[in-house]
Structure formats: C-alpha cells, structure tokens
C-alpha positions as CSV (number, residue, x, y, z in Angstrom):
1,M,3.9,5.1,20.5
2,A,3.5,7.9,23.0
3,K,2.8,7.5,26.7
4,G,-0.4,8.5,28.3
5,M,-1.5,10.6,31.3
6,I,-5.0,10.8,32.7
7,L,-5.7,13.7,35.1
8,A,-8.0,12.3,37.7
9,A,-7.2,14.1,41.0
10,G,-10.0,16.7,41.0
11,Q,-12.9,16.8,43.4
12,G,-15.6,17.3,40.9
13,T,-17.6,19.8,42.9
14,R,-19.5,21.2,39.9
15,V,-21.1,17.8,39.2
16,R,-22.4,17.1,42.7
17,P,-24.4,15.2,43.8
18,L,-23.0,12.7,41.1
19,T,-19.6,13.0,42.8
20,K,-20.8,12.8,46.4
21,D,-19.4,9.3,46.8
22,L,-17.5,9.0,43.5
23,P,-14.5,10.6,41.9
24,K,-15.5,12.4,38.8
25,P,-13.7,9.9,36.4
26,M,-15.9,7.1,37.8
27,V,-19.2,8.7,36.9
28,P,-20.9,6.1,34.8
29,I,-21.9,6.3,31.2
30,L,-24.1,3.3,30.3
31,G,-22.8,1.4,33.3
32,K,-19.1,2.1,32.6
33,P,-16.9,4.8,34.2
34,V,-16.1,7.7,31.8
35,M,-12.4,7.0,32.4
36,E,-12.8,3.5,31.0
37,Y,-13.8,4.9,27.6
38,L,-10.6,7.0,27.7
39,I,-8.4,4.0,28.5
40,E,-10.1,2.0,25.7
41,H,-9.5,4.8,23.2
42,L,-5.8,5.1,24.2
43,A,-5.4,1.4,23.9
44,R,-6.9,1.4,20.4
45,H,-4.3,3.9,19.3
46,G,-1.4,1.9,20.7
47,V,-0.8,3.8,24.0
48,R,0.2,1.0,26.4
49,Q,1.7,2.8,29.4
50,I,-0.6,5.2,31.2
51,M,-0.2,7.1,34.5
52,V,-3.1,8.4,36.5
53,N,-2.9,11.1,39.2
54,V,-5.4,10.5,42.0
55,A,-6.5,12.2,45.2
56,Y,-10.2,12.3,46.3
57,N,-11.8,8.8,46.6
58,H,-8.7,7.5,44.9
59,R,-9.3,3.9,45.9
60,K,-12.5,3.7,43.9
61,I,-10.4,4.4,40.8
62,E,-7.5,2.1,41.7
63,D,-9.8,-0.8,42.8
64,Y,-11.7,-0.7,39.6
65,F,-8.9,-0.3,37.1
66,R,-6.1,-2.0,39.0
67,D,-3.1,-2.6,36.8
68,G,-5.0,-2.1,33.5
69,H,-4.3,-5.6,32.0
70,R,-8.1,-6.0,31.2
71,W,-7.7,-3.3,28.6
72,G,-4.3,-4.4,27.4
73,V,-2.4,-1.5,29.0
74,E,-0.2,-0.9,32.0
75,L,-1.6,1.6,34.5
76,G,0.2,3.3,37.3
77,Y,-1.1,5.7,40.0
78,S,0.3,8.7,41.6
79,Y,-1.5,9.7,44.8
80,E,-1.4,13.4,45.7
81,G,-1.7,13.8,49.4
82,V,-0.1,13.6,52.8
83,Y,-0.1,11.4,55.9
84,D,-1.5,13.3,58.9
85,H,-1.9,11.5,62.3
86,G,-2.5,8.2,60.6
87,D,-4.9,9.5,58.0
88,I,-4.2,9.9,54.3
89,L,-5.4,13.4,53.3
90,P,-5.8,14.4,49.6
91,R,-3.8,17.4,48.6
92,P,-3.9,17.8,44.7
93,L,-0.8,19.4,43.1
94,G,-2.6,20.8,40.1
95,S,-2.5,19.3,36.6
96,A,1.1,20.3,35.8
97,G,2.3,19.9,39.4
98,G,1.0,16.3,39.5
99,M,2.9,15.5,36.3
100,R,6.1,17.0,37.7
101,H,5.6,14.9,40.9
102,I,5.6,11.8,38.8
103,Q,8.6,12.9,36.8
104,D,10.6,13.6,40.0
105,Q,9.6,10.2,41.3
106,S,10.6,8.0,38.3
107,G,11.3,10.0,35.1
108,F,8.2,8.3,33.6
109,F,7.7,11.0,30.9
110,D,10.8,10.2,28.8
111,D,8.8,10.3,25.5
112,T,6.0,12.3,23.9
113,T,3.0,12.1,26.2
114,L,-0.7,12.4,25.5
115,V,-2.5,14.1,28.4
116,L,-6.2,13.8,28.9
117,C,-8.7,15.1,31.5
118,G,-10.5,12.2,33.0
119,D,-14.0,13.7,32.7
120,A,-14.8,13.8,29.0
121,L,-15.7,11.5,26.2
122,I,-13.7,11.9,23.0
123,D,-13.1,10.2,19.6
124,L,-10.0,12.1,18.6
125,D,-7.6,10.5,16.1
126,F,-4.5,10.5,18.4
127,G,-2.3,9.3,15.6
128,A,-3.0,12.4,13.4
129,A,-2.6,14.7,16.4
130,L,0.8,13.2,17.3
131,E,1.9,13.4,13.7
132,Q,1.2,17.1,13.5
133,H,2.8,17.7,16.9
134,Q,6.0,16.1,15.7
135,R,5.9,17.7,12.2
136,Q,5.7,21.1,13.8
137,G,8.6,20.4,16.2
138,A,6.3,21.3,19.1
139,L,7.4,21.3,22.7
140,A,3.8,21.3,23.7
141,S,0.5,21.2,21.8
142,V,-3.1,21.9,22.9
143,V,-6.0,20.4,20.9
144,T,-8.8,23.0,20.4
145,L,-12.3,22.8,19.1
146,D,-14.3,25.7,17.6
147,V,-17.3,26.6,19.8
148,P,-20.2,29.0,19.2
149,R,-19.3,32.5,20.3
150,E,-22.1,32.7,22.9
151,Q,-20.5,29.7,24.7
152,V,-16.9,30.9,25.0
153,G,-17.6,31.9,28.6
154,N,-17.6,28.2,29.5
155,Y,-14.1,27.5,28.3
156,G,-10.4,28.5,28.2
157,I,-10.0,30.2,24.9
158,V,-6.8,29.8,22.9
159,V,-5.5,32.6,20.6
160,A,-3.1,31.3,17.9
161,G,-1.5,32.8,14.8
162,P,-2.0,31.6,11.2
163,D,0.7,28.9,11.7
164,G,-1.1,27.6,14.8
165,R,1.6,29.0,17.2
166,V,-0.1,30.0,20.5
167,Q,0.0,33.7,21.2
168,S,-2.2,34.1,24.3
169,F,-5.1,32.7,26.4
170,Q,-8.4,34.0,27.7
171,E,-10.0,32.2,30.6
172,K,-13.8,32.1,30.2
173,P,-14.1,35.5,28.4
174,Q,-17.3,37.3,27.7
175,P,-18.4,36.8,24.1
176,H,-17.7,40.4,23.0
177,E,-14.2,40.2,24.6
178,A,-13.2,36.8,23.1
179,K,-10.3,37.1,20.6
180,S,-11.1,33.6,19.2
181,T,-13.7,30.9,19.5
182,H,-11.1,28.0,19.8
183,A,-11.7,26.3,23.1
184,S,-9.1,24.2,24.9
185,T,-10.4,20.6,25.1
186,G,-8.1,19.5,27.9
187,I,-6.2,17.3,25.5
188,Y,-2.5,18.1,25.5
189,I,0.7,16.7,24.0
190,F,4.0,17.3,25.8
191,E,7.6,16.6,25.2
192,P,9.6,15.8,28.3
193,A,11.4,19.1,28.3
194,A,8.1,20.9,28.8
195,L,7.9,19.5,32.4
196,E,11.3,21.0,33.2
197,L,9.5,24.4,33.4
198,V,7.2,23.2,36.2
199,P,8.6,23.8,39.7
200,S,8.9,20.7,41.9
201,G,6.7,20.3,45.0
202,Q,4.3,23.1,44.1
203,V,0.7,23.4,43.0
204,F,1.0,24.2,39.3
205,D,-1.7,24.3,36.6
206,I,-1.3,23.5,32.9
207,G,-3.8,26.0,31.5
208,S,-3.3,29.0,33.8
209,Q,0.4,28.7,34.6
210,L,2.4,26.3,32.3
211,F,0.9,27.5,29.0
212,P,1.4,31.2,29.7
213,L,5.0,30.4,30.6
214,L,5.5,28.6,27.3
215,V,4.2,31.7,25.5
216,E,6.2,34.1,27.6
217,R,9.4,32.2,26.7
218,D,8.5,32.0,23.0
219,L,8.9,28.2,23.0
220,P,7.4,26.1,20.2
221,F,3.8,25.7,21.5
222,Y,1.0,25.1,19.0
223,A,-2.7,24.8,18.9
224,Q,-4.3,22.0,16.8
225,E,-7.8,22.8,15.6
226,R,-9.5,19.5,15.0
227,S,-13.0,18.3,14.3
228,F,-14.0,15.4,16.5
229,N,-16.6,14.6,19.2
230,W,-15.7,16.1,22.6
231,I,-18.3,15.7,25.2
232,D,-17.2,17.4,28.4
233,I,-18.9,16.6,31.7
234,G,-18.2,19.9,33.4
235,R,-21.6,20.3,35.1
236,V,-24.5,18.0,36.0
237,S,-26.5,19.5,33.1
238,D,-23.7,18.4,30.8
239,Y,-24.0,14.8,32.2
240,W,-27.6,14.6,31.2
241,S,-26.8,15.9,27.7
242,V,-23.9,13.5,27.4
243,L,-26.2,10.5,28.0
244,Q,-28.7,11.8,25.6
245,R,-26.1,12.1,22.8
246,V,-24.6,8.7,23.6
247,L,-28.0,7.0,23.5
248,R,-28.7,8.6,20.1
249,G,-25.5,7.0,18.8
250,E,-23.5,10.2,18.2
251,L,-20.2,8.7,19.2
252,A,-19.0,6.0,16.8
253,D,-16.7,4.2,19.2
254,M,-19.4,3.8,21.9
255,R,-21.4,0.7,21.2
256,M,-24.6,0.0,23.2
257,P,-24.1,-2.8,25.6
258,G,-26.5,-5.8,25.9
259,T,-28.6,-7.3,23.1
260,E,-31.0,-5.4,20.8
261,V,-34.2,-7.1,21.7
262,R,-36.5,-4.7,19.8
263,P,-35.5,-1.9,17.3
264,G,-33.8,0.7,19.3
265,V,-34.2,-1.2,22.6
266,W,-31.2,-3.0,24.2
267,A,-31.3,-5.2,27.3
268,G,-28.8,-6.8,29.6
269,L,-29.2,-10.3,31.0
270,N,-32.1,-11.4,33.3
271,T,-34.5,-8.6,32.4
272,R,-38.2,-9.2,33.3
273,I,-40.5,-7.5,30.8
274,D,-43.9,-8.3,29.3
275,W,-43.4,-6.5,26.0
276,N,-47.2,-6.6,25.3
277,A,-48.0,-4.8,28.6
278,V,-45.4,-1.9,28.6
279,H,-44.7,1.0,26.3
280,I,-41.1,1.5,25.3
281,Q,-39.9,4.0,22.7
282,G,-36.2,3.8,21.9
283,P,-33.4,4.5,22.1
284,V,-33.5,2.8,25.5
285,Y,-31.0,0.7,27.3
286,L,-32.2,-1.7,30.1
287,G,-29.5,-3.0,32.3
288,S,-29.4,-6.5,33.7
289,S,-32.2,-7.6,36.1
290,V,-34.3,-4.6,35.3
291,R,-38.1,-5.0,35.9
292,L,-40.7,-3.0,34.1
293,D,-44.2,-3.7,35.5
294,P,-47.3,-3.9,33.2
295,G,-48.6,-0.4,32.4
296,S,-45.2,1.3,32.8
297,S,-43.6,3.5,30.1
298,V,-40.0,4.3,29.1
299,I,-39.5,7.0,26.4
300,G,-36.0,7.4,25.1
301,P,-33.3,8.4,25.0
302,A,-33.2,6.6,28.4
303,W,-30.9,4.4,30.4
304,I,-32.3,2.2,33.1
305,G,-29.5,1.0,35.3
306,H,-29.2,-2.7,36.4
307,G,-31.4,-3.9,39.2
308,S,-33.9,-1.0,38.8
309,H,-37.6,-1.5,39.0
310,V,-40.3,0.7,37.3
311,R,-43.7,0.0,38.8
312,A,-47.1,-0.1,37.2
313,G,-48.3,3.2,35.7
314,A,-44.9,4.9,36.1
315,R,-43.5,6.9,33.2
316,V,-39.8,7.6,32.6
317,E,-39.0,10.0,29.8
318,R,-35.5,11.0,28.5
319,S,-34.1,10.1,31.8
320,V,-31.4,8.0,33.5
321,L,-32.0,5.7,36.4
322,F,-28.8,4.7,38.3
323,E,-28.4,1.1,39.5
324,Y,-31.1,-0.3,41.9
325,T,-33.4,2.7,41.6
326,R,-37.1,1.9,42.2
327,I,-39.8,4.2,40.7
328,G,-43.1,4.1,42.5
329,A,-46.4,3.3,40.8
330,G,-47.8,6.2,38.8
331,M,-44.7,8.4,39.2
332,L,-43.5,10.6,36.3
333,F,-39.8,11.5,35.7
334,Q,-39.0,13.7,32.7
335,D,-35.5,14.8,31.8
336,M,-34.0,13.6,35.0
337,I,-31.1,11.7,36.5
338,V,-32.4,9.5,39.3
339,S,-30.6,7.5,42.0
340,P,-32.0,5.8,45.0
341,S,-31.3,8.8,47.2
342,Y,-31.5,11.9,44.9
343,C,-32.7,13.1,41.5
344,V,-31.3,15.9,39.4
345,D,-33.1,17.7,36.6
346,R,-31.5,18.6,33.2
347,H,-30.5,22.0,34.6
348,G,-28.6,20.6,37.5
349,H,-31.2,21.2,40.3
350,A,-31.1,18.4,42.8
351,T,-33.8,17.0,45.0
352,Y,-33.0,14.6,47.8
353,V,-35.1,11.8,49.4
354,G,-36.8,13.2,52.5
355,D,-37.5,16.8,51.3
356,D,-41.1,18.2,50.9
357,R,-41.5,17.1,47.3
358,F,-40.3,13.5,47.8
359,P,-40.8,12.7,51.5
360,L,-40.3,9.0,50.9
361,R,-38.0,7.0,48.6
362,W,-39.1,7.0,45.0
363,G,-40.0,3.4,45.2
364,D,-42.3,3.9,48.2
365,A,-44.1,7.0,46.8
366,R,-47.5,6.9,45.2
367,A,-49.0,9.1,42.6
C-alpha cells in the first residue's frame, strides 16, 4: 500500500483565535483533533507509514500523536525551522519544499504517496483513487471536487481535458473568469520522481509552483473528479459549519462518542443532568463531567465540551462549547463557538473576555 504524508506546518492564521495556542491540525472536532480523523482514515485503507511536517506549535502535535502506535500506524515528524541563539524558530518550507526536505534526509518517498492537508475532514475511497492513478500511469494526481460557480473564488481551480490530464490552474478566480468548477481538495498522489522537480532547501509550494511545472513540462499529471465528503476548515466560519454537519451525521465514518442516553443525545462519563428539569433538543453531544443546571436549554446541533457547566436559565443553540467553559445564568449563545476566553460567531467575528460586551468571564456574567 502507499505511504502517507500529512501537511501540518502551517500557522493557521485564517482560523484564529482557534489557533492562538494550537496548530491547525489540532483544532478539535467532538473532542478529537482533526488530524486524528485523517490518521484513522489512512489506517483504515492500509496506509501504515506516515510522515508529518511540522513547524508552529509542533510539540502539541508530536506529544499527542507520538509514534502513532495507538492507531496502528508508524508516524514520523519533520520539523521545519532553525536554531537561533538557543531558540528553535519555525521556518516552513512550503508544502513541496517540506516533502523534498524529507526526501533529502532519508529517501522516505520511495513508493506512491498519498498527500493530505491536515485541516480537512474527508471520507475519500483512497483505494479507488490510487487504482486510477496507477491505471493512468500518472506521475502526479490531484483529487478535485465540483463546487458551485459562485464559490470558485475560495479555491484553487483545476482545468483538465476530457481524459483528465491537467492543462492549467486558476488560483481563486472570479466566477465569470473561472474556466472550470473543479476545486483542488488538497489531496494529492505522487510518484517519487515528482519530488525530483522540487529544488532542495527552498520554499516551494505544491499548488502554485510544482503543479504548474508539471504542466509546463507536459508530464503525466491528472485530475481525478470524485464524489465524496470534503469538509475544509479554511476559516472560522467553516469550523462552525463543519461541526454542524458532523453533529447531523453527514460523515459516515465519524461516529458520535459517548452513549446515546436519549434519542439524538449522547453523553460522556460522569455527566450531571436532571433530565426532567432541562430542555435538550438533539443532536447534542455532552462531554464527560458536563453539568446542565435545572432550567437550562441546549438546542442542537450542539457540542458541549467536557468539564463545561451551563447554569440555570442559560440557553445554548446550535453552538459549540470548548472544554471547561462556564455559561452564566440566563445567558444566551446562538450559532457560536465559545471557549473560556473568547467566543466566535458563525461568521468568524470574535469577542474576547474583558471587552465591553462581555466584561467578565461567561461563567461570572448575569443576564
């Protein structure tokens, strides 16, 4: 089976404040980092050796996943940075440059390699994608997904001929300028020879530099248009949408954790709830040690992270509470992502503890 590569060296600036203290692949989905779902999916398809390039907050990734044995895989890490006066400073090499750095170090990419961005949830049939890649004799393949024309400005657009051979790219074109509606999903398949085109020791990107080079040299480079669930966490507003879709059960491989204690309501261990005194409308997931006081309401899709406390009269609708978040009596949160120190609405607008709207912590505030 193929080898795996997860791209995890980015800073995740577009999803701040979620990535203020976390690397983007560690952003949680139902209590698990998004990258964990990718590793599980690779393992299900028989991919056992996976490299991960890291930079910002790299230790949080490495300390959580370690050598990968919990998932039945072998994980390795490639740090992209420099030592400067005793400090380790991140200095990412770009998606292709990071892979070339690994290849120069060990020659790891000696077989067909599946490359995934570490910030999306997918349920792609890797076996079918690899079979097509090999049948076409491709040096490189990019998996695409058809998107509505009005959304092409959010993506890199791939233009391919009738046989799937890639002809050109458009980076986030205006709808009227787009030559296709096939978006690159950040899922690639490479043969080792493709990395020989990447210069050593330089910042080099897959989409904007390696792919145009493959086209320019008329090498066997193909787009695979596939139908599958691809949920990209490119912005904070995407993260809210991701969680709503997950809670509605739209990804077959993502099972709700905990025990279904009521229809559409799942709970972890040690929850404290008087079911006759609260109003819960699923789908709702309550993490371990969650407390819902009498008179509180949770309207799904909602995820209440472990250790959180919703006090009397408070109402949480279509929202996410990160771990150990306390919601004060009588407060209302609709379509929000809430942590102990900030909250973000579904459009990505952040409010921090201490500003005029929320002068105190959510748990200390009163309606």
